[in-house]
VMD Tcl script that builds the backbone (N, CA, C; Angstrom):
set m [mol new atoms 321]
animate dup $m
set s [atomselect $m all]
$s set {name element resname resid chain x y z} {
  {N N MET 1 A 2.904 -8.544 -6.969}
  {CA C MET 1 A 1.874 -7.550 -7.287}
  {C C MET 1 A 1.142 -7.182 -5.953}
  {N N PHE 2 A 0.862 -5.923 -5.835}
  {CA C PHE 2 A 0.153 -5.452 -4.597}
  {C C PHE 2 A -1.207 -4.882 -4.979}
  {N N ASP 3 A -2.201 -5.093 -4.116}
  {CA C ASP 3 A -3.505 -4.496 -4.240}
  {C C ASP 3 A -3.462 -3.036 -3.829}
  {N N ASP 4 A -4.439 -2.217 -4.271}
  {CA C ASP 4 A -4.534 -0.838 -3.826}
  {C C ASP 4 A -4.638 -0.753 -2.329}
  {N N GLU 5 A -5.338 -1.713 -1.732}
  {CA C GLU 5 A -5.517 -1.683 -0.279}
  {C C GLU 5 A -4.153 -1.789 0.399}
  {N N VAL 6 A -3.283 -2.607 -0.137}
  {CA C VAL 6 A -1.945 -2.791 0.452}
  {C C VAL 6 A -1.170 -1.497 0.329}
  {N N TYR 7 A -1.171 -0.861 -0.809}
  {CA C TYR 7 A -0.479 0.419 -0.978}
  {C C TYR 7 A -1.025 1.486 -0.014}
  {N N LYS 8 A -2.320 1.565 0.100}
  {CA C LYS 8 A -2.905 2.585 0.935}
  {C C LYS 8 A -2.645 2.340 2.421}
  {N N ASN 9 A -2.697 1.104 2.856}
  {CA C ASN 9 A -2.415 0.794 4.257}
  {C C ASN 9 A -0.986 1.046 4.573}
  {N N ALA 10 A -0.063 0.664 3.660}
  {CA C ALA 10 A 1.345 0.934 3.873}
  {C C ALA 10 A 1.610 2.399 3.912}
  {N N MET 11 A 0.920 3.172 3.059}
  {CA C MET 11 A 1.146 4.666 3.019}
  {C C MET 11 A 0.606 5.245 4.379}
  {N N LYS 12 A -0.498 4.697 4.905}
  {CA C LYS 12 A -0.947 5.210 6.203}
  {C C LYS 12 A 0.036 5.022 7.239}
  {N N GLU 13 A 0.687 3.868 7.347}
  {CA C GLU 13 A 1.736 3.599 8.297}
  {C C GLU 13 A 2.966 4.494 8.083}
  {N N PHE 14 A 3.301 4.689 6.814}
  {CA C PHE 14 A 4.472 5.447 6.452}
  {C C PHE 14 A 4.283 6.892 6.824}
  {N N ILE 15 A 3.128 7.450 6.532}
  {CA C ILE 15 A 2.808 8.894 6.872}
  {C C ILE 15 A 2.842 9.045 8.368}
  {N N ALA 16 A 2.235 8.097 9.070}
  {CA C ALA 16 A 2.188 8.159 10.560}
  {C C ALA 16 A 3.646 8.180 11.071}
  {N N PHE 17 A 4.546 7.425 10.506}
  {CA C PHE 17 A 5.956 7.410 10.916}
  {C C PHE 17 A 6.589 8.774 10.637}
  {N N LEU 18 A 6.370 9.297 9.428}
  {CA C LEU 18 A 6.973 10.538 9.025}
  {C C LEU 18 A 6.533 11.702 9.902}
  {N N ARG 19 A 5.280 11.602 10.336}
  {CA C ARG 19 A 4.752 12.668 11.195}
  {C C ARG 19 A 5.362 12.627 12.604}
  {N N THR 20 A 6.086 11.530 12.942}
  {CA C THR 20 A 6.802 11.534 14.158}
  {C C THR 20 A 8.171 12.286 13.983}
  {N N LEU 21 A 8.551 12.393 12.764}
  {CA C LEU 21 A 9.858 13.128 12.467}
  {C C LEU 21 A 9.633 14.614 12.212}
  {N N ASN 22 A 8.449 15.011 11.696}
  {CA C ASN 22 A 8.181 16.354 11.335}
  {C C ASN 22 A 6.658 16.584 11.401}
  {N N THR 23 A 6.256 17.814 11.381}
  {CA C THR 23 A 4.889 18.116 11.481}
  {C C THR 23 A 4.175 17.962 10.103}
  {N N GLN 24 A 2.876 17.740 10.146}
  {CA C GLN 24 A 2.116 17.675 8.891}
  {C C GLN 24 A 2.250 18.946 8.079}
  {N N LYS 25 A 2.225 20.051 8.757}
  {CA C LYS 25 A 2.344 21.410 8.125}
  {C C LYS 25 A 3.680 21.516 7.371}
  {N N ASN 26 A 4.758 21.141 8.066}
  {CA C ASN 26 A 6.078 21.284 7.430}
  {C C ASN 26 A 6.232 20.285 6.284}
  {N N ILE 27 A 5.724 19.053 6.466}
  {CA C ILE 27 A 5.818 18.066 5.346}
  {C C ILE 27 A 5.071 18.532 4.171}
  {N N ALA 28 A 3.889 19.087 4.357}
  {CA C ALA 28 A 3.086 19.621 3.235}
  {C C ALA 28 A 3.737 20.782 2.544}
  {N N PHE 29 A 4.272 21.699 3.415}
  {CA C PHE 29 A 4.900 22.897 2.850}
  {C C PHE 29 A 6.130 22.560 2.003}
  {N N PHE 30 A 7.020 21.777 2.577}
  {CA C PHE 30 A 8.282 21.475 1.891}
  {C C PHE 30 A 8.132 20.466 0.779}
  {N N SER 31 A 7.052 19.731 0.748}
  {CA C SER 31 A 6.836 18.797 -0.389}
  {C C SER 31 A 5.916 19.393 -1.438}
  {N N ASP 32 A 5.515 20.662 -1.233}
  {CA C ASP 32 A 4.701 21.417 -2.177}
  {C C ASP 32 A 3.343 20.784 -2.461}
  {N N VAL 33 A 2.662 20.267 -1.356}
  {CA C VAL 33 A 1.340 19.750 -1.444}
  {C C VAL 33 A 0.574 20.346 -0.312}
  {N N SER 34 A -0.743 20.195 -0.338}
  {CA C SER 34 A -1.602 20.791 0.725}
  {C C SER 34 A -1.574 19.895 1.954}
  {N N ARG 35 A -1.903 20.486 3.078}
  {CA C ARG 35 A -2.009 19.715 4.310}
  {C C ARG 35 A -3.178 18.717 4.199}
  {N N GLU 36 A -4.215 19.124 3.422}
  {CA C GLU 36 A -5.354 18.245 3.171}
  {C C GLU 36 A -4.893 16.964 2.488}
  {N N TYR 37 A -3.965 17.136 1.487}
  {CA C TYR 37 A -3.511 15.975 0.757}
  {C C TYR 37 A -2.707 15.037 1.673}
  {N N ILE 38 A -1.882 15.587 2.502}
  {CA C ILE 38 A -1.127 14.767 3.485}
  {C C ILE 38 A -2.132 14.011 4.401}
  {N N ARG 39 A -3.180 14.735 4.819}
  {CA C ARG 39 A -4.195 14.110 5.662}
  {C C ARG 39 A -4.861 12.942 4.926}
  {N N HIS 40 A -5.158 13.139 3.618}
  {CA C HIS 40 A -5.724 12.040 2.849}
  {C C HIS 40 A -4.802 10.819 2.736}
  {N N LEU 41 A -3.492 11.123 2.587}
  {CA C LEU 41 A -2.532 10.043 2.542}
  {C C LEU 41 A -2.501 9.312 3.870}
  {N N GLY 42 A -2.553 10.092 4.981}
  {CA C GLY 42 A -2.480 9.486 6.317}
  {C C GLY 42 A -3.739 8.690 6.631}
  {N N LYS 43 A -4.814 8.932 5.939}
  {CA C LYS 43 A -6.039 8.108 6.175}
  {C C LYS 43 A -6.130 6.954 5.182}
  {N N GLY 44 A -5.191 6.882 4.261}
  {CA C GLY 44 A -5.196 5.792 3.267}
  {C C GLY 44 A -6.186 6.027 2.159}
  {N N GLU 45 A -6.526 7.292 1.914}
  {CA C GLU 45 A -7.527 7.590 0.861}
  {C C GLU 45 A -6.891 7.877 -0.473}
  {N N LYS 46 A -5.625 8.152 -0.497}
  {CA C LYS 46 A -4.895 8.444 -1.771}
  {C C LYS 46 A -3.547 7.755 -1.814}
  {N N ILE 47 A -3.047 7.654 -3.062}
  {CA C ILE 47 A -1.682 7.128 -3.253}
  {C C ILE 47 A -0.934 8.207 -4.012}
  {N N PRO 48 A 0.215 8.666 -3.522}
  {CA C PRO 48 A 0.916 9.791 -4.213}
  {C C PRO 48 A 1.670 9.305 -5.451}
  {N N THR 49 A 1.985 10.311 -6.300}
  {CA C THR 49 A 2.840 10.035 -7.455}
  {C C THR 49 A 4.276 9.838 -6.913}
  {N N ILE 50 A 5.086 9.293 -7.752}
  {CA C ILE 50 A 6.479 9.082 -7.388}
  {C C ILE 50 A 7.157 10.419 -6.967}
  {N N ARG 51 A 6.937 11.447 -7.740}
  {CA C ARG 51 A 7.577 12.761 -7.445}
  {C C ARG 51 A 7.108 13.258 -6.094}
  {N N VAL 52 A 5.861 13.189 -5.817}
  {CA C VAL 52 A 5.281 13.647 -4.560}
  {C C VAL 52 A 5.832 12.783 -3.429}
  {N N PHE 53 A 5.849 11.483 -3.670}
  {CA C PHE 53 A 6.373 10.548 -2.657}
  {C C PHE 53 A 7.789 10.909 -2.219}
  {N N PHE 54 A 8.669 11.116 -3.272}
  {CA C PHE 54 A 10.047 11.492 -2.906}
  {C C PHE 54 A 10.130 12.820 -2.214}
  {N N ASN 55 A 9.311 13.759 -2.654}
  {CA C ASN 55 A 9.299 15.080 -1.973}
  {C C ASN 55 A 8.858 14.961 -0.513}
  {N N ILE 56 A 7.881 14.135 -0.255}
  {CA C ILE 56 A 7.391 13.926 1.136}
  {C C ILE 56 A 8.480 13.332 2.023}
  {N N ILE 57 A 9.197 12.378 1.475}
  {CA C ILE 57 A 10.315 11.745 2.236}
  {C C ILE 57 A 11.360 12.784 2.622}
  {N N GLU 58 A 11.763 13.540 1.601}
  {CA C GLU 58 A 12.781 14.609 1.865}
  {C C GLU 58 A 12.259 15.690 2.821}
  {N N ALA 59 A 10.981 16.054 2.615}
  {CA C ALA 59 A 10.380 17.136 3.469}
  {C C ALA 59 A 10.332 16.705 4.946}
  {N N ALA 60 A 10.218 15.444 5.112}
  {CA C ALA 60 A 10.196 14.915 6.564}
  {C C ALA 60 A 11.593 14.880 7.145}
  {N N GLY 61 A 12.595 15.129 6.336}
  {CA C GLY 61 A 14.007 15.119 6.800}
  {C C GLY 61 A 14.625 13.740 6.762}
  {N N MET 62 A 14.128 12.854 5.929}
  {CA C MET 62 A 14.604 11.488 5.867}
  {C C MET 62 A 15.396 11.264 4.601}
  {N N ASP 63 A 16.390 10.395 4.668}
  {CA C ASP 63 A 17.184 10.030 3.499}
  {C C ASP 63 A 16.265 9.251 2.499}
  {N N LEU 64 A 16.357 9.505 1.223}
  {CA C LEU 64 A 15.470 8.819 0.219}
  {C C LEU 64 A 15.636 7.335 0.281}
  {N N GLU 65 A 16.849 6.811 0.327}
  {CA C GLU 65 A 17.026 5.351 0.358}
  {C C GLU 65 A 16.441 4.736 1.632}
  {N N GLU 66 A 16.682 5.380 2.764}
  {CA C GLU 66 A 16.149 4.901 4.005}
  {C C GLU 66 A 14.636 4.916 3.953}
  {N N GLY 67 A 14.034 5.984 3.415}
  {CA C GLY 67 A 12.570 6.126 3.310}
  {C C GLY 67 A 11.938 5.027 2.412}
  {N N LEU 68 A 12.637 4.761 1.309}
  {CA C LEU 68 A 12.177 3.737 0.385}
  {C C LEU 68 A 12.196 2.349 1.043}
  {N N HIS 69 A 13.255 2.052 1.746}
  {CA C HIS 69 A 13.390 0.772 2.424}
  {C C HIS 69 A 12.301 0.597 3.495}
  {N N LEU 70 A 12.015 1.726 4.197}
  {CA C LEU 70 A 10.972 1.654 5.225}
  {C C LEU 70 A 9.594 1.443 4.593}
  {N N TYR 71 A 9.299 2.157 3.490}
  {CA C TYR 71 A 8.015 2.009 2.830}
  {C C TYR 71 A 7.907 0.557 2.275}
  {N N ILE 72 A 8.943 0.049 1.722}
  {CA C ILE 72 A 8.901 -1.326 1.187}
  {C C ILE 72 A 8.620 -2.334 2.309}
  {N N SER 73 A 9.208 -2.116 3.487}
  {CA C SER 73 A 8.924 -3.041 4.559}
  {C C SER 73 A 7.467 -2.929 5.008}
  {N N TYR 74 A 6.905 -1.718 4.991}
  {CA C TYR 74 A 5.445 -1.552 5.277}
  {C C TYR 74 A 4.590 -2.261 4.213}
  {N N LEU 75 A 5.008 -2.188 2.927}
  {CA C LEU 75 A 4.296 -2.868 1.830}
  {C C LEU 75 A 4.281 -4.349 2.092}
  {N N GLN 76 A 5.452 -4.924 2.349}
  {CA C GLN 76 A 5.548 -6.361 2.576}
  {C C GLN 76 A 4.696 -6.779 3.765}
  {N N LYS 77 A 4.733 -6.026 4.877}
  {CA C LYS 77 A 3.921 -6.387 6.014}
  {C C LYS 77 A 2.440 -6.365 5.692}
  {N N GLN 78 A 2.012 -5.332 4.962}
  {CA C GLN 78 A 0.580 -5.259 4.591}
  {C C GLN 78 A 0.164 -6.313 3.619}
  {N N LYS 79 A 1.075 -6.720 2.756}
  {CA C LYS 79 A 0.741 -7.792 1.781}
  {C C LYS 79 A 0.573 -9.089 2.491}
  {N N MET 80 A 1.409 -9.346 3.500}
  {CA C MET 80 A 1.310 -10.594 4.246}
  {C C MET 80 A 0.025 -10.594 5.102}
  {N N ALA 81 A -0.347 -9.432 5.626}
  {CA C ALA 81 A -1.554 -9.359 6.422}
  {C C ALA 81 A -2.793 -9.601 5.592}
  {N N LEU 82 A -2.772 -9.043 4.366}
  {CA C LEU 82 A -3.897 -9.248 3.441}
  {C C LEU 82 A -4.017 -10.693 3.057}
  {N N ALA 83 A -2.837 -11.322 2.739}
  {CA C ALA 83 A -2.870 -12.731 2.359}
  {C C ALA 83 A -3.367 -13.579 3.506}
  {N N ALA 84 A -3.028 -13.298 4.752}
  {CA C ALA 84 A -3.452 -14.039 5.878}
  {C C ALA 84 A -5.015 -13.927 6.027}
  {N N ASP 85 A -5.509 -12.705 5.834}
  {CA C ASP 85 A -6.967 -12.515 5.867}
  {C C ASP 85 A -7.701 -13.283 4.786}
  {N N ARG 86 A -7.133 -13.283 3.629}
  {CA C ARG 86 A -7.830 -13.990 2.518}
  {C C ARG 86 A -7.738 -15.490 2.777}
  {N N THR 87 A -6.656 -15.980 3.343}
  {CA C THR 87 A -6.540 -17.437 3.627}
  {C C THR 87 A -7.622 -17.821 4.697}
  {N N LYS 88 A -7.829 -16.996 5.696}
  {CA C LYS 88 A -8.847 -17.269 6.686}
  {C C LYS 88 A -10.205 -17.375 6.067}
  {N N ASN 89 A -10.459 -16.405 5.143}
  {CA C ASN 89 A -11.807 -16.410 4.472}
  {C C ASN 89 A -11.954 -17.677 3.576}
  {N N LEU 90 A -10.925 -18.098 2.907}
  {CA C LEU 90 A -10.964 -19.285 2.102}
  {C C LEU 90 A -11.217 -20.552 2.960}
  {N N GLU 91 A -10.557 -20.604 4.083}
  {CA C GLU 91 A -10.688 -21.726 4.979}
  {C C GLU 91 A -12.147 -21.781 5.494}
  {N N TYR 92 A -12.715 -20.675 5.818}
  {CA C TYR 92 A -14.079 -20.650 6.306}
  {C C TYR 92 A -15.023 -21.094 5.275}
  {N N VAL 93 A -14.877 -20.670 4.031}
  {CA C VAL 93 A -15.760 -21.106 2.932}
  {C C VAL 93 A -15.641 -22.601 2.745}
  {N N GLN 94 A -14.430 -23.109 2.712}
  {CA C GLN 94 A -14.243 -24.557 2.562}
  {C C GLN 94 A -14.919 -25.329 3.683}
  {N N LYS 95 A -14.833 -24.856 4.907}
  {CA C LYS 95 A -15.472 -25.540 6.035}
  {C C LYS 95 A -17.044 -25.457 5.842}
  {N N LEU 96 A -17.515 -24.354 5.358}
  {CA C LEU 96 A -18.955 -24.239 5.097}
  {C C LEU 96 A -19.388 -25.302 4.060}
  {N N LYS 97 A -18.643 -25.398 3.015}
  {CA C LYS 97 A -19.015 -26.302 1.895}
  {C C LYS 97 A -18.909 -27.764 2.345}
  {N N THR 98 A -18.020 -28.090 3.246}
  {CA C THR 98 A -17.890 -29.512 3.692}
  {C C THR 98 A -18.813 -29.801 4.872}
  {N N GLY 99 A -19.488 -28.753 5.387}
  {CA C GLY 99 A -20.420 -28.991 6.478}
  {C C GLY 99 A -19.775 -29.081 7.840}
  {N N LYS 100 A -18.516 -28.744 7.949}
  {CA C LYS 100 A -17.807 -28.825 9.242}
  {C C LYS 100 A -18.280 -27.718 10.183}
  {N N ILE 101 A -18.776 -26.606 9.649}
  {CA C ILE 101 A -19.355 -25.558 10.485}
  {C C ILE 101 A -20.643 -25.116 9.855}
  {N N ARG 102 A -21.475 -24.511 10.653}
  {CA C ARG 102 A -22.750 -24.008 10.112}
  {C C ARG 102 A -22.721 -22.472 10.150}
  {N N PRO 103 A -23.305 -21.884 9.147}
  {CA C PRO 103 A -23.305 -20.415 9.133}
  {C C PRO 103 A -24.199 -19.852 10.215}
  {N N LYS 104 A -23.867 -18.674 10.755}
  {CA C LYS 104 A -24.662 -18.080 11.744}
  {C C LYS 104 A -25.964 -17.527 11.144}
  {N N LYS 105 A -27.057 -17.750 11.871}
  {CA C LYS 105 A -28.339 -17.177 11.422}
  {C C LYS 105 A -28.586 -15.885 12.051}
  {N N ASN 106 A -29.047 -14.921 11.220}
  {CA C ASN 106 A -29.361 -13.605 11.759}
  {C C ASN 106 A -30.718 -13.672 12.465}
  {N N ALA 107 A -30.826 -13.105 13.594}
  {CA C ALA 107 A -32.138 -13.109 14.379}
  {C C ALA 107 A -33.095 -12.064 13.904}
}
mol reanalyze $m
mol bondsrecalc $m
mol representation Tube
mol addrep $m
């Protein structure tokens, strides 16, 4: 299971890659969405529907299967990064509870 943050960050990377293959204007035009929508995807503010996702892949000139594999690899990378961040936070809380470290005081 993936968090929304994972999907959005993976989509940011994926759109950035697709924009190396084709322009934002062409991707938007050929996938029948606005440039504004592509921009929102590129910033990680939205998650596309399956239909729009497939249209974006094809509009960029990429094979669907190849595009799905690439997006899945971005998802897995983002999931592992989020898990690592959460682990660091848990370790910090555990150290605070055991007194091994002291919290920083704000001046």
